[in-house]
C-alpha positions as CSV (number, residue, x, y, z in Angstrom):
1,M,-52.3,-20.0,-16.7
2,D,-51.6,-19.2,-13.1
3,T,-48.6,-16.8,-12.8
4,S,-47.1,-18.6,-9.9
5,L,-47.2,-21.9,-11.9
6,L,-45.7,-20.3,-14.9
7,L,-42.9,-18.7,-12.8
8,G,-42.2,-22.1,-11.3
9,R,-41.9,-23.8,-14.7
10,L,-39.5,-21.0,-15.9
11,I,-37.3,-21.3,-12.9
12,R,-37.1,-25.1,-13.2
13,H,-36.3,-24.7,-17.0
14,R,-33.5,-22.3,-16.4
15,I,-32.0,-24.3,-13.6
16,G,-32.2,-27.4,-15.7
17,R,-30.7,-25.6,-18.7
18,R,-27.8,-24.4,-16.6
19,A,-27.2,-27.9,-15.3
20,V,-27.1,-29.2,-18.8
21,L,-24.7,-26.5,-20.1
22,A,-22.4,-27.0,-17.0
23,S,-22.4,-30.7,-17.7
24,V,-21.6,-30.2,-21.4
25,G,-18.8,-27.7,-20.6
26,A,-17.3,-30.1,-18.0
27,G,-17.5,-32.9,-20.5
28,V,-15.7,-31.0,-23.2
29,L,-12.9,-29.9,-20.8
30,A,-12.6,-33.5,-19.6
31,G,-12.4,-34.7,-23.2
32,L,-9.6,-32.2,-23.9
33,A,-7.7,-33.3,-20.8
34,G,-8.1,-36.9,-21.9
35,A,-6.9,-36.1,-25.5
36,R,-3.8,-34.3,-24.1
37,A,-2.7,-37.5,-22.5
38,G,-2.3,-38.9,-26.0
39,W,-0.6,-35.9,-27.5
40,A,2.8,-36.5,-29.0
41,A,5.4,-36.0,-26.2
42,G,7.5,-32.9,-26.7
43,R,5.5,-31.5,-29.5
44,S,5.2,-27.7,-29.9
45,P,2.1,-26.1,-28.3
46,V,-1.1,-25.9,-30.4
47,V,-1.8,-22.4,-31.5
48,V,-5.4,-21.0,-31.5
49,E,-5.9,-17.6,-33.3
50,L,-9.3,-15.9,-32.8
51,F,-10.5,-13.3,-35.3
52,T,-13.0,-11.1,-33.6
53,S,-14.6,-7.7,-33.7
54,Q,-16.1,-5.2,-31.3
55,G,-18.8,-4.6,-34.0
56,C,-19.9,-8.3,-34.3
57,S,-22.8,-9.3,-32.1
58,S,-21.9,-13.0,-32.4
59,C,-18.4,-12.5,-31.1
60,P,-18.8,-12.0,-27.3
61,P,-19.2,-15.7,-26.6
62,A,-16.0,-16.5,-28.4
63,D,-14.3,-13.6,-26.6
64,A,-15.4,-15.2,-23.3
65,F,-14.2,-18.6,-24.5
66,M,-10.7,-17.2,-24.9
67,R,-10.5,-16.6,-21.2
68,D,-10.8,-20.4,-20.7
69,L,-8.5,-21.3,-23.6
70,V,-5.5,-19.3,-22.3
71,K,-5.6,-21.4,-19.1
72,Q,-5.2,-24.7,-20.9
73,P,-1.7,-26.3,-20.8
74,G,-0.2,-27.1,-24.2
75,L,-2.0,-24.2,-25.9
76,I,-1.1,-20.7,-27.0
77,A,-4.3,-18.7,-27.8
78,V,-4.3,-15.1,-29.1
79,S,-6.9,-12.7,-30.4
80,Y,-6.8,-10.4,-33.5
81,N,-9.4,-7.7,-33.9
82,V,-10.4,-7.1,-37.5
83,D,-11.6,-3.8,-39.0
84,Y,-14.1,-4.9,-41.7
85,W,-17.2,-4.5,-39.5
86,D,-16.4,-0.8,-38.6
87,Y,-19.0,0.4,-41.1
88,L,-21.7,-1.0,-38.8
89,G,-21.5,2.0,-36.5
90,W,-18.5,1.3,-34.2
91,R,-14.9,1.6,-35.0
92,D,-13.0,-1.2,-33.4
93,T,-10.5,0.3,-31.0
94,L,-8.2,-2.7,-31.3
95,G,-8.8,-3.4,-35.0
96,S,-6.2,-3.4,-37.7
97,P,-6.2,-4.0,-41.5
98,V,-3.1,-6.1,-40.9
99,F,-5.2,-8.6,-38.9
100,S,-8.0,-8.5,-41.5
101,R,-5.4,-9.3,-44.2
102,R,-4.0,-12.2,-42.2
103,Q,-7.5,-13.7,-41.9
104,R,-8.1,-13.2,-45.7
105,D,-4.7,-14.7,-46.5
106,Y,-5.6,-17.8,-44.4
107,A,-8.8,-18.3,-46.4
108,Q,-7.0,-17.9,-49.6
109,R,-4.3,-20.4,-48.6
110,R,-6.9,-23.0,-47.5
111,G,-8.8,-22.4,-50.7
112,D,-12.2,-22.1,-49.0
113,G,-12.6,-18.3,-49.0
114,K,-14.3,-18.4,-45.6
115,V,-13.7,-15.1,-43.7
116,Y,-16.1,-14.5,-40.8
117,T,-16.2,-13.6,-37.1
118,P,-15.8,-15.1,-34.7
119,Q,-13.4,-17.5,-36.4
120,M,-10.7,-19.6,-34.7
121,V,-7.8,-20.9,-36.8
122,I,-6.0,-23.9,-35.2
123,D,-2.3,-24.3,-36.0
124,G,-2.8,-22.4,-39.2
125,R,-4.5,-25.5,-40.8
126,R,-8.2,-25.6,-39.9
127,H,-10.9,-23.2,-38.8
128,E,-14.0,-23.4,-36.6
129,V,-16.7,-21.0,-35.4
130,G,-15.1,-19.4,-32.3
131,S,-18.1,-19.9,-30.1
132,R,-18.5,-23.6,-30.8
133,R,-16.4,-24.9,-28.0
134,Q,-16.8,-28.6,-28.6
135,A,-15.7,-28.3,-32.3
136,V,-12.7,-26.1,-31.3
137,Y,-11.6,-28.5,-28.6
138,A,-11.9,-31.4,-31.1
139,A,-9.7,-29.6,-33.6
140,I,-7.2,-28.8,-30.9
141,A,-7.1,-32.4,-29.9
142,E,-6.5,-33.5,-33.5
143,E,-3.6,-31.1,-33.9
144,G,-2.1,-32.2,-30.6
145,A,-2.1,-35.8,-31.7
146,L,0.0,-35.2,-34.7
147,P,3.5,-36.8,-34.4
148,R,6.3,-34.9,-32.6
149,D,8.4,-34.7,-35.8
150,T,5.7,-32.5,-37.4
151,T,6.8,-29.6,-35.1
152,V,10.0,-27.7,-34.5
153,P,11.2,-26.9,-30.9
154,M,11.3,-23.2,-30.0
155,H,12.3,-21.3,-26.9
156,A,12.2,-17.7,-25.8
157,S,14.3,-15.9,-23.2
158,E,15.7,-12.5,-22.4
159,T,18.7,-10.6,-21.4
160,S,18.7,-7.1,-19.9
161,S,18.3,-5.6,-23.4
162,E,17.2,-8.3,-25.8
163,I,14.4,-10.9,-26.4
164,I,16.1,-14.1,-27.7
165,I,14.1,-16.6,-29.9
166,A,15.8,-19.9,-30.4
167,V,14.5,-22.2,-33.2
168,G,15.6,-25.8,-33.5
169,G,16.5,-27.7,-36.6
170,A,13.9,-29.6,-38.6
171,P,13.3,-33.1,-37.1
172,S,12.3,-34.5,-40.5
173,D,12.8,-33.6,-44.1
174,R,8.9,-33.3,-44.6
175,I,8.8,-30.1,-42.6
176,K,12.1,-28.6,-43.9
177,Q,10.4,-25.8,-45.6
178,E,11.0,-22.0,-45.8
179,S,9.1,-20.6,-42.9
180,T,8.5,-17.2,-41.4
181,I,9.3,-16.5,-37.7
182,W,6.5,-14.2,-36.5
183,V,6.9,-12.3,-33.2
184,L,3.6,-11.1,-31.7
185,V,3.4,-8.4,-29.1
186,V,0.5,-9.4,-26.9
187,E,-1.5,-7.5,-24.2
188,P,-3.0,-10.0,-21.7
189,Q,-6.3,-8.2,-21.2
190,V,-8.2,-5.2,-22.6
191,V,-11.6,-4.2,-21.4
192,V,-13.6,-2.1,-23.9
193,P,-16.9,-0.3,-23.2
194,I,-18.8,-0.2,-26.5
195,T,-21.3,2.6,-27.0
196,R,-22.5,2.2,-30.6
197,G,-23.1,-0.6,-33.2
198,E,-24.3,-4.1,-32.6
199,N,-22.7,-4.4,-29.1
200,A,-23.8,-1.0,-27.9
201,G,-24.0,-0.9,-24.1
202,S,-21.7,-3.8,-23.6
203,K,-18.3,-3.9,-21.8
204,I,-16.3,-6.7,-23.4
205,T,-13.1,-8.2,-22.1
206,Y,-10.6,-9.2,-24.8
207,T,-7.8,-11.7,-23.9
208,N,-4.3,-12.1,-25.2
209,V,-4.8,-9.3,-27.7
210,V,-2.2,-9.0,-30.5
211,R,-1.1,-5.4,-30.7
212,R,1.8,-5.9,-33.2
213,M,2.9,-8.6,-35.5
214,I,6.5,-8.6,-36.8
215,P,8.1,-10.9,-39.4
216,A,11.4,-11.3,-37.5
217,G,13.2,-13.8,-39.8
218,M,13.1,-16.7,-42.1
219,W,13.9,-20.3,-41.2
220,H,15.1,-22.9,-43.8
221,G,15.4,-26.0,-41.6
222,E,18.6,-25.4,-39.6
223,A,18.7,-24.3,-36.0
224,M,19.0,-20.5,-35.5
225,T,18.8,-17.8,-32.9
226,L,17.2,-14.3,-33.2
227,K,18.0,-11.4,-30.9
228,L,15.5,-8.6,-30.8
229,P,15.9,-5.3,-29.0
230,K,13.6,-5.5,-25.9
231,A,13.0,-1.7,-25.7
232,D,11.7,-1.6,-29.3
233,L,9.6,-4.7,-29.0
234,M,8.0,-4.5,-25.6
235,A,6.9,-0.9,-25.6
236,D,4.3,-1.1,-22.8
237,A,4.6,-2.7,-19.3
238,G,2.6,-5.9,-19.0
239,E,3.0,-6.9,-22.7
240,F,4.6,-10.3,-23.5
241,C,5.6,-12.0,-26.7
242,V,4.6,-15.0,-28.7
243,A,6.8,-16.4,-31.5
244,L,5.4,-18.6,-34.3
245,L,7.2,-20.6,-36.9
246,Q,4.8,-20.7,-39.9
247,V,5.4,-22.3,-43.3
248,G,5.4,-19.5,-45.9
249,G,3.6,-16.8,-44.0
250,V,0.1,-18.1,-43.4
251,G,0.6,-21.9,-43.8
252,P,0.7,-24.5,-41.1
253,I,2.2,-23.4,-37.8
254,I,5.1,-25.9,-37.1
255,G,6.5,-24.2,-33.9
256,A,5.5,-21.8,-31.2
257,T,6.7,-20.4,-27.9
258,M,5.7,-17.8,-25.5
259,Y,7.7,-15.5,-23.2
260,K,6.2,-13.5,-20.3
261,G,9.4,-12.5,-18.5
């Protein structure tokens, strides 16, 4: 085949593919925006947790997706780097066995045993492959449509020396269950050059990276307020905190708030 003809076909194919992908992406975002219009007024933000790894060749598309998710109103999205792929030749510089255990605990709680990367867990209830944007957005929309009385209002603020987490009372008896108040210390962005393993030669940007996860208190259905020393909690400039109210420790997330100062 003539090389100029072949080149022309390749160019048209690539341009056409980009147009299709752009159209699909725009459609998914429009669908999420439309779904938000039907979300229960005053409900807590939907929480998306990405379990990712620097040693996972399938993870970069999900890591890139996170940069879009964090811009969406009504969502709180965070990333946890797991450590169980370290044996493949690259030790994850953000990885922690604490985050790997959280992912395994989720799988055990759901009863499906599914632990993989990239995995997104939505509101502690359901999971999707983190790079499948349409499926993730559909799950987010379903969670957002749950009635207001399935979530608990939360608010975070600060004084000169403390971070204050206020948790409301249970709006209905069905969610009046013992729940953990988790405080996550989050770094907005970390860029990591990777020199070995499956992603060798890549420079990957991680968004809303959880650096520490602290069980700060227990909630039993009544309104309460926690006061945490800011100096101990926010060790590095630029960090912010997310507070989650989670049935048990890894059950449904029934409340969430974020404070960036």
